C-alpha positions in Angstrom: -17.5 -155.7 -128.1 -17.1 -159.7 -128.3 -14.1 -161.3 -131.2 -15.5 -163.2 -133.4 -12.1 -164.8 -134.6 -10.9 -168.0 -134.8 -13.8 -169.2 -135.9 -13.9 -173.2 -136.6 -12.3 -174.5 -139.5 -14.6 -174.6 -142.4 -14.3 -177.5 -144.9 -14.4 -178.5 -148.3 -18.8 -178.8 -147.9 -19.2 -176.0 -145.5 -17.4 -172.5 -146.2 -17.1 -169.6 -148.4 -19.9 -166.7 -149.0 -22.5 -169.7 -147.4 -20.1 -170.1 -143.6 -19.6 -166.6 -143.9 -23.3 -165.6 -144.5 -24.2 -167.9 -141.4 -21.6 -166.3 -139.4 -22.9 -162.5 -139.8 -26.6 -164.0 -139.1 -25.4 -165.7 -135.8 -23.2 -162.5 -134.9 -26.0 -160.0 -135.5 -29.0 -162.8 -133.4 -26.3 -161.6 -130.7 -25.2 -164.9 -129.8 -22.5 -165.3 -127.7 -18.4 -166.1 -129.8 -18.8 -170.0 -128.0 -22.7 -169.9 -129.8 -21.3 -169.2 -132.8 -18.4 -171.3 -132.5 -20.9 -174.8 -131.6 -23.5 -173.8 -134.7 -21.2 -173.0 -137.3 -20.2 -176.2 -136.8 -23.1 -178.2 -136.3 -23.6 -177.4 -139.8 -20.0 -178.2 -140.8 -20.6 -181.4 -139.1 -23.8 -181.8 -141.3 -22.7 -181.9 -144.6 -19.3 -183.7 -144.3 -21.3 -186.7 -142.9 -24.0 -186.1 -146.2 -20.5 -184.7 -148.2 -22.1 -182.2 -149.3 -23.1 -178.5 -149.3 -25.7 -178.4 -146.4 -28.1 -176.5 -149.3 -28.4 -179.2 -150.8 -29.1 -181.8 -148.1 -32.8 -182.8 -148.7 -35.3 -183.3 -145.2 -34.4 -187.2 -145.7 -30.6 -186.6 -145.4 -31.1 -184.9 -142.2 -33.2 -187.3 -140.8 -30.3 -189.5 -141.3 -28.1 -186.9 -139.7 -29.9 -186.7 -136.7 -30.2 -190.6 -136.6 -26.4 -191.5 -136.8 -25.9 -189.0 -133.9 -28.4 -191.0 -131.3 -27.8 -194.1 -132.3 -24.8 -194.7 -133.3 -22.7 -192.0 -132.2 -24.7 -192.2 -129.7 -23.8 -187.8 -128.5 -24.9 -186.8 -125.1 -28.4 -185.1 -124.5 -26.2 -181.7 -124.8 -24.0 -182.8 -128.1 -27.0 -182.8 -129.5 -29.0 -179.8 -128.3 -26.0 -177.4 -129.8 -26.5 -180.2 -133.0 -29.6 -179.1 -133.0 -29.5 -175.9 -132.3 -27.0 -174.9 -134.9 -28.7 -177.0 -138.1 -32.1 -175.6 -136.6 -30.4 -172.1 -136.9 -29.2 -172.8 -140.6 -31.7 -174.2 -142.0 -35.0 -171.2 -140.3 -32.2 -168.0 -140.8 -29.5 -168.6 -143.2 -30.8 -171.0 -145.5 -34.6 -170.9 -145.6 -36.0 -174.5 -145.1 -39.8 -175.4 -143.3 -38.9 -179.2 -142.3 -41.5 -180.5 -140.4 -38.2 -182.3 -139.0 -37.3 -179.4 -137.6 -40.5 -178.5 -136.9 -41.5 -181.5 -134.5 -37.9 -183.2 -133.7 -38.5 -183.6 -129.6 -35.0 -183.9 -127.7 -35.3 -185.8 -124.3 -33.1 -184.4 -121.7 -31.7 -188.1 -120.0 -33.2 -188.0 -116.1 -28.7 -189.1 -114.5 -28.3 -186.5 -111.9 -25.1 -185.1 -112.3 -21.9 -186.6 -109.9 -21.1 -183.9 -107.5 -17.7 -184.5 -105.7 -18.1 -184.8 -101.5 -16.4 -181.2 -99.4 -13.8 -184.1 -98.2 -13.5 -184.7 -102.5 -12.9 -180.7 -103.0 -10.2 -180.7 -99.6 -8.1 -183.4 -101.1 -8.4 -182.2 -105.1 -7.0 -178.8 -103.4 -4.4 -180.2 -100.7 -2.2 -181.8 -103.3 -2.4 -178.8 -105.2 1.8 -177.7 -104.6 1.9 -174.3 -106.6 -1.0 -171.7 -103.9 -2.0 -169.5 -106.6 -3.6 -172.8 -108.4 -5.4 -173.9 -104.9 -6.1 -170.4 -104.2 -8.1 -171.1 -107.9 -9.7 -174.2 -107.3 -11.2 -172.9 -103.6 -12.0 -169.8 -104.9 -14.4 -171.7 -108.2 -15.6 -174.4 -106.0 -16.3 -171.5 -103.0 -18.2 -169.1 -104.9 -19.6 -171.5 -107.5 -18.3 -170.2 -110.3 -18.1 -171.6 -113.8 -14.7 -172.1 -115.4 -14.4 -169.3 -118.3 -15.9 -166.9 -115.1 -13.0 -168.3 -113.0 -10.3 -167.7 -114.9 -11.6 -163.8 -115.9 -11.1 -162.6 -112.7 -9.8 -160.1 -111.2 -8.8 -158.5 -108.3 -10.4 -155.1 -109.3 -13.7 -157.2 -108.9 -13.4 -158.3 -104.9 -15.1 -155.8 -102.7 -14.2 -156.7 -99.7 -15.9 -153.9 -97.7 -19.1 -155.7 -99.0 -18.4 -158.4 -98.9 -19.0 -159.8 -103.1 -17.2 -160.4 -105.9 -18.3 -158.5 -109.6 -18.6 -161.4 -112.5 -18.4 -160.3 -115.6 -19.9 -161.7 -119.3 -21.3 -164.8 -117.3 -23.2 -167.3 -119.3 -25.6 -165.2 -121.7 -22.8 -162.6 -121.2 -24.4 -161.6 -118.1 -22.6 -159.7 -114.8 -23.6 -160.3 -111.7 -22.7 -159.9 -108.0 -21.6 -163.9 -106.4 -20.8 -163.3 -102.5 -17.0 -164.1 -101.4 -17.1 -166.2 -98.1 -15.1 -164.9 -95.6 -12.6 -168.4 -96.1 -12.0 -167.0 -99.7 -11.0 -163.7 -99.3 -8.1 -165.0 -96.9 
């Protein structure tokens, strides 16, 4: 069971029953804790920007908010995507609105390639670690291609050295998976 404690702070404009209803709707939809937090934060930020409760915001105000995020704040694609998804969830489930903006808005993914460290750079980072367990953490994360949360939650009991596999619990999308265990990582 996912623990939804420590939700993002409510605000003067987004609190009480409306906040709780969205939280409940997100949990009933099976959203992960991280998604619940991101979506609640997105609606709170919209309400704070407009300085009114989100159930009183107009479609014109919503349009101005997205233009503000894109043009003035220059949010990255991923940040706008979270804001859009959270706000769309709110206005399609918690506080139903049939707004064209939410139905037709398209987000352009940037075409830039991610920066990838070279093997030499990775080795330099690991070699600078003075504490052996920190170096082991970095090497394990890198060599197995783990996400940060996956690496942080890894337990000794998840390692199957007979089959050379590692059981990853609740990775992206709260899914379990098995990852091959490189011999260098086992050592």
